[in-house]
N, C-alpha and C positions, 0 to 999 in steps of 0.2 A: 835725889830722884833716877828714876827708870827713863832710860830710851830705847828704843826700838831694835834702832840702828846707831850705832854712835856715829862720831864722826863732825855732831853736826856744833858746831861753840861759840853762840850768840853773842855777840861782844854789845850793849849800850851803854850807852851815858848817861851821867844826869844831870840836867839842865843848872842843877846845884853846884852844882863842881867848874862848871864853865867861868866862874872870874875869878878862884882858886887855881884854876891850870892856867889860864892866861894871861896873871897873871906875873907867872915866873917865866923858864927862858922859853923861848919860841919852840913849838915844836912842830916835826916834820908835815901837819897837816895843816899847822898855820905855814910854815915856809912855801907849801905847794897853791894854798888858794888866796893865803893874806890872809887868813880868820885873826883878829882880836879884838880886846873887847870894846863895848859902846853902850849907850840907851838901849832899852829895849824898842819896841814897834810902838805900844803899850801909850794913851796918853801921860802925860804930866805928874797926874797924881798915881801912876804906877810904880813901884821900885821894880830892882833889878838888872842885871848888865845879860848882854848880849854879844856874838861876834860882830866880826862886820869885816869891812877892805880896807886894805890902806889906800887915803885917797890918792897918794899919790900910784896907786896902781892900780886908777882908773882907768881902760884903753878900752876904746869899738863899743861896737853897739848892739844887741839882738833883742829879737821880738822871740813871744813867747805866749801859745797858745793859755786860756787860763778860760774852764769851765764856767758859765751862770746857770746856776741851780733854781737863781729866784727867792735863793733864802738872806740876800744881805738886807742887814735893816738899813732907811734911810739914811736915818742918824751919822750910821757908819759913813757913807762913799755911795760907789760903784766895784765893780769889779777888776775895772780899772785902775781908780783910783780911791784907797783904803789906806787904814794906817798896817796892812801887810804889805801891800806894793810900794808905799812909801820906803817902807825896810827894805825894802827888798829892793828897790832902785837906790839906797844909801850906801847896803852893806856889800853888797855884789861888785866885783873889781870891771866897772863897767861906766863907763861912762853915760848910756842909756840903755834901762828895758822898758821894753812895752810888751804890754800887754795887748794881748788879741783874746776880744774876751767872742765865746761861744756858745748860747745858750745848750742847756747841755741833751733837751727833748729835741730839739733838735740840728744834732751836733752833724750827723753822718753829713746833711744835705750842706750847712754851712760850711763846712770845709771841703766838701767837694766845691761847691761857691767858690773859694776864697785862694782854690789854687788853682780851678781856673781861669780866675784872673789875674791870676799871679800876685797873690794879698798874702799866701801862705806862709803862718810864723815859722822862723828861721827853727824855735823849738818847739814842735808838737808834741804835749804832753796831753796824754787821754786813753782812754778803756775801748778804744772800737777799735773794730775788726784793722787791722794797720796793710793785710796784703792786696788790700786795693792797692794801694796808694803805693806799693812796692812794682806791681806788675804795671803800674803807669807811669812805673820810675822818678818818683816824685818821694821818693826817702833815699837819702844819701848812705852809700856806702859808707860803714866805717872803717878806714883801712887802719891799721898798724901805728902809722906812723899819728892820724888822725885820734887813733886811743891810748896813744903816749904822753898825748895833752889832755885825760881824762885819766891820772894815776891815784883820783879818787873812787872812779868806777872801774877802772883794771882791777883793783887792791877783790872787789866783788867778784868783777865774773872770776878771775881765778883761784876765791874762793870755795865756789860752789858751778864746777862744770856745766851743769844742768841751767842754768842762767845763759849760758856759753849756749849751747846747743839750741831751747826755748831762740834769742834774737839771732840763730843765725839762717838765712832763707837764701834755699840755693843757692847756698857755699858760700857764702860771704854774707857779715855780720852790717845789719840792717837796722835793728831796733837795740832801744834800751831797756832795759829794764829793774826787776827789784826782787825782793825773796824774803819770803815773809812764814811766817809758821804757818803750818796745814789748820784752817778752820770750817767749823761748813759756810755753808753760804743759803742752799735753797737747803730745806728740811721736812721733816714729817713731823706735823704734830698732831694730835690724835687728845678726845677729848678721853679722861681715861676714867672722869664721873660718871660717862656714860655707857662705861665698859663696865664698873663696879655694878651698875642698875642694872645690865644683862648678863651681868653673868659671863660674862668673854673675856678672853686675856688680850696681848700684844699681838697682832697675828705675825708668822713668822714666813709662810708661806704663800705665796700666789694664791692660790687657793682658801686660804684663812685671812686673806687679804679681802679681797671680793665677799666673803661672809659675814664679817662684820659687819664691813659697808651695809651689805643688804640689811642685814639686824640693826645698824644705824639710824636706816629709811624707813623700814617697814614696821618697827618695832616702837614707837611713839617714846623713841630714849628720854628727852625733853617733858615726859609726863604730861602735857599741853593739853591730850589728848583728840590732836590731831595730825593729819598727813602732813607735816610743813620742813621733815629733815632731809636732807641729803647725805647722801650717806660717804660720800669726796666730794672735789673741785676737779675738774677737768679740762681746765684754760691750757692754755699756752705752755704755764709754767709745770704745768700737775703731768700737760701729755711727754713733756720732756724728761719729767724725772723717772714715768712711767719707763721711755725709753731706753734710762738707763739701767735699767731692772733688765734687760732683753737687750745690756754691753754693746749700747751703741750712742753717740754724743752727738745727739740731733740738735742742728739739723746739719747738719757734716755728712751723719748715713757712713761712714765707714768704719771698719776695724780693722786688725788685721785676724787673718783663718787661713790655715796651710800651708803661715807663712805667706801668703800675698795680703797687696792694703784691698782690700773687694772693699766696691757698696753693697749693700749686707740688709738683699735681698730679703733672706732666711728668716734677719731677727726682726724688719719691720713687718710684715707677716706677722712672726706669733706675735709681736708686741702692738697688731692691730686689731686680732681674731681678743685677744686676752681686753684692752681698749672699752672694742665692741661689746661685751657683757654686760657693764658697769650701766653705756647708755641702754641695751637693751634692756635694761631690766629696771629701767625708769629709778634709778640708782642717784643720777648725779639731776643739774638742773636742768633744766631742754633748752634753754636757750645758752646753753655754756659754749658753746661755738661763738656770743657774739657779747658774753662777756669778758672783761678787763682786768685789771687787777686790781682794784679799787672795787670795784662790783664783787668780786671773788669775797675779798675784803670786808669787806660788809657784811656777806654773808654769814659768815663764822665771829665773826663780831655779834652779831645780831643771832646767835645760836642755834645758826642754821643748819652747818656741817660739824660734819665728824669727826673727819679724817683730812686735816688741811696739807697738799701741798704747797709750797710754799718759800717766797729768801721770806719774805717779809716780819722773820725774828733774826735777821744776821744783828750783825752789833750795829749797825746805822736806825735802825727801824725796830728796835726793843721798845719803844716805846707802846708799838704795837701789842704786847704781852699787858703792859698796863693796863689799855685798855680796853680787853676783853675783865681782865680780871676788877675792876669796876662795874663794867657789866654785868659780870658772872663771880661776883665774889666770893661765892662756895666753889665754884667748880674747879678740876686739875687735868691739867697738860701733863703729855709726854708726851714721847719720839718716840722712837725705834728703825733699826736696819734695815734698807729697803729689801724685801725677801728676796731669794737667788733662788737665779732661776737655770737652765740645764747649759746656760751660757755665762754660769761664774756667777759670781762674788762681788754686787759696786755697789756706787755708793753713788748719792746723789750731789746738787752741785758743791763744787768746794773754794774757799777763798784760799789766799797761802801757795805756798813753794814759791818758781819761779812766774815772774808774769812782764808782758811787756806790757812799757808804760807811756813808751815814745821814740821819737823817730827824728830824725835831722834834716830839715826840706830841702832835696838834690838842689831847690834854686837857693840858696841863701849864698849870699854877696860877700858872707863871713866864718866858716868851716872851724874859725877856727875858734871865732869867739861862743858859736855854737859850744862846740866842745866846752870851753872854759866855761860856759853859765852849766852845762850838766856837773862837771866835774866838783862845779860850787855849789852846787844841789849835793852834790853824795859828799860831803865834808861832812861830817856822824856828828859835826858841830853845831853846826849848819841846819842839817836833818833834821835835830833834837831841835832843834829852837824852832823850824817850821810848825814840829809835828806838835810841839808841847807848850809854845809860847814863852816870856820869860819866867824867872823863878820861882813862884809864889803868884804868881799876878792871876793864872788859868788853871792851872796843876801845879802838885807836887808831887816828889817822890819821897814815897812811904819805909817804915826798915826793914821791908822785906824790897825796896827796891820797886813794887806798884808806880808804878800813876794815877793819880786822884783829883780828882774835880778839887775846888777851891771854892768857884762859887758860882752855879750855875746856872744863875740868872743873869750874872755876868760875863759867863760865857757866853750865853744866848746870842747876846749881843755884839760880841764884840771879835770871839773863837771860831764857833761852832760853823760859819763860813766860808772860813780857810782852809779846809783841810786838801781842795783841790790845788792850792799852790806848792804843793808838796807830792805830786804825784808820781814827780821824777825826785826818787829819794833812797836814802842810804837806811833801809826801813830796816833793817837789823843792829845799825848804830857799830856797823865797823868799822873796824879799826881805834877802838875807842879804847882809852886807860883805865876807864870803870867797866864794871862787869859784874852783871847780877846775871841771875837763875833767867833762861831763857821761856819760865813761863813767868815770870813775873808780872809782868801785865797782858797775859793772856786777858781774855773779857769776863768769864765764869768768877776769875778771880776778884776781877773789880767790879762784878754784880756784890759777889757775895762780900766781900767789904762793907757793900752801904750799910747805913742804920735802916736804912725802907724794908719793912717784908717782904714787899712784891718787888723791889729792883732782886734783893738774894734770891727768893723763889725763882725769878728767871734764871739766876745765875745757874741756881742747879737743874734748870731744862737745858740752858745751854753746853752746862758742864756734859752732859748726857751726848747731844748736837758732835763736844768736840771729841767724845769717845769716837763717834761713829765714822769720823769724818778719819780718824788718824788709827782705825783697827787695820789690824797686818793685812797682807794682800787681797784688800778690798779695793778696787780700782775701781777711780772718776772719770768713765770712757773721753770728757770732754777734754779733760786735761793735757794727755800727752798728742791729742791731736795740734794743738799748738805749735806744733812745728813744721805742719804741714805748706809745702812750697806754695810759693805765689806762682798762678795760673797765667800762660804767657795770653795774653788778652781774646784771642778768637776760642782757647778756652774756658777764657773765665766766662765769654757769654753762652758757650752751650750748657756749662756747669749752670747760673746764672735764669737761663731760661728754664733748663729742663730741670730744675729741683722745684722750679714755680709750679712747672707742671703738674709732680709725684704730689706736691706739698698741698696741690687741688684737688688731687686723685682721693688721696689717703682720708682730707677732713670729711671729703663726701662719703667715702664711705662709714666712717665715724658715726657720720649722723642721719647711714640713711639702714635700715635695718637688713634689709634683704637688699644690698648693695655686699659682699661675700667680704674679706680678708682675700681670699686667693682672687677673686676676678680683679679685685684694688687693686691687686702685685702684678699681676697681667696685664691689664691697664697701665700703668704705673710702666716696670718695665719696659713696654711699645712706647709712650711716651722720649721715657727716657733717651732710648736708641733715636727716636726721629728726633728728636735734641740738639744728640752728636753727646751724646755723655757716655758713650765707650769709649770715644777719643780720649774722656778727660779719666776714666779709670785706668786706660792705658800709659796714662803720662804719669798718673801719681805715683802704682805700680813700680814703674820702672825706675821713678825717684824713689821710689822705697827700699827699691830689690838695691839702689848702688848708693844708698846713702843711710841706711838703717840705721847701722852706728853709731852716729851723728846724730841722730834725729833723737828725740823724751821717748823717752820709754816711761812703763808702769813705774819700773826700778827704779825711776830716775827723782816719785814720787815717794816711794820707801825710805828710800835713805834722806827724807828732809822731815820723817812723822816724825814723831815727839811722847810720850803716852803720857796723855792729862793728867793731871796731880794739882792738889789743892794747897795753896800754903797756908799754915797755920793759921793763921790767921782768919783764913775763909772759907777755910773748913768747918771754926767753930759754929760758923752759922749756917753750916750745910743741914740740911733734913737728912739728907743721899746718904752722907756719909755718919751719921751719928747710928 
């Protein structure tokens, strides 16, 4: 396998080996976390073994946040009482593990209410912006003494320096994280069949992107004789992806220029001027500013949009591809790199690399218990079990090490809702005895191994997306800024008010032909200054000058990229590799 940069040794454990490994002498992981074999969390009809803690080692109580996405079947119970929570309760080394349920769609609001009421969970496992909680003193500093109680997690932290950079805020360790392979999140999807019909090619420059969108909107690519197609979508997701073309990770609006961390007024103006072209030429839905993600997806599924900037083709939402093919069986989809601009070459949103996934409540009554729970979750055997379930029940590994589903219908009922119990996890299963190709479980390989031709077709599309996400020297502007410092409360308010004013002005200009990008930026600068935004700029740049060597950089992500590669059995089903 070819790697762009060496140094990534991803260790993956097999749940099929858990029983055999634990039946022998105690491993280091077992000594540290009390792991041993026991019954699975599945019902009595399921077979298999799984790790557990020695009942004699159950000490203390801990509360843990878990999302409720509304996906758990009523037959399974509730998000704080089901087969998985019962297994955690039975197997974690605690007298009690209490789950604090937070609706995913209302997570920031609910979390703020819990903390304000003094009811925040001990371990906050989440995907939200954690800087506000750090700024308010609600996240506990993870001292060296506390980290020593998390040897499983410390192993990961030591192996991936980028993760330590990410989870260090204002010079102190406040969050816990995980590291995964880099893959596509938000990407560009294009109607390749429309390109063929209009004798066009994949756009490679900003000008070509505009020209293709114009043709899609004006030249009847679907052949129905009606003026009913859009060149591309321009909702919030699309606006942010287009801002990536100009090298800034909207909504942060910062970049390093001439050795300074600065608010990028020049890039914003160029983005706004470029985006206004699509609106002024009537190439987008005239109601784009009011369209939510579901409306935009519906337009694409209904064959109205030719270029779709979206996160709906991520692994979680891969069923969208099947829905599209059901409605348009003869259509072809492709993807492409964001065109480079004078600011450089950039990608859309990516998944993977280091990610902050939680923190310890500063007001927890038992910090040691919270640390021990995080350590237990990061045991490679526990992480494997919570991600894949007991061997052969929901998933199993094939000869190439790829985890494949056993029974999709069973999974929908008993497994699919459970992913949020392992937000805090040892994603690479670092420390495992058994190793596999680090690409064995990349989604494109899993999809291409399917017997379903639609899923295989999506595997090829996702493979291309992964190639783009891992392309050398293409920067994801938003990712490296994850190590921005927490702002003092007075600066946080200035930034919040300033950004609200700036975003309002940008949107007004975007929907108003006569409101030029140049005038909008002039007005936005004034509003930012009046809100105290220049104080925020100075704070950020001062921090950057003092801490730039310890902050995340694009180079940190370059070191984690792996050139996508198809496994032999996946390659056999690939249309683009034949």
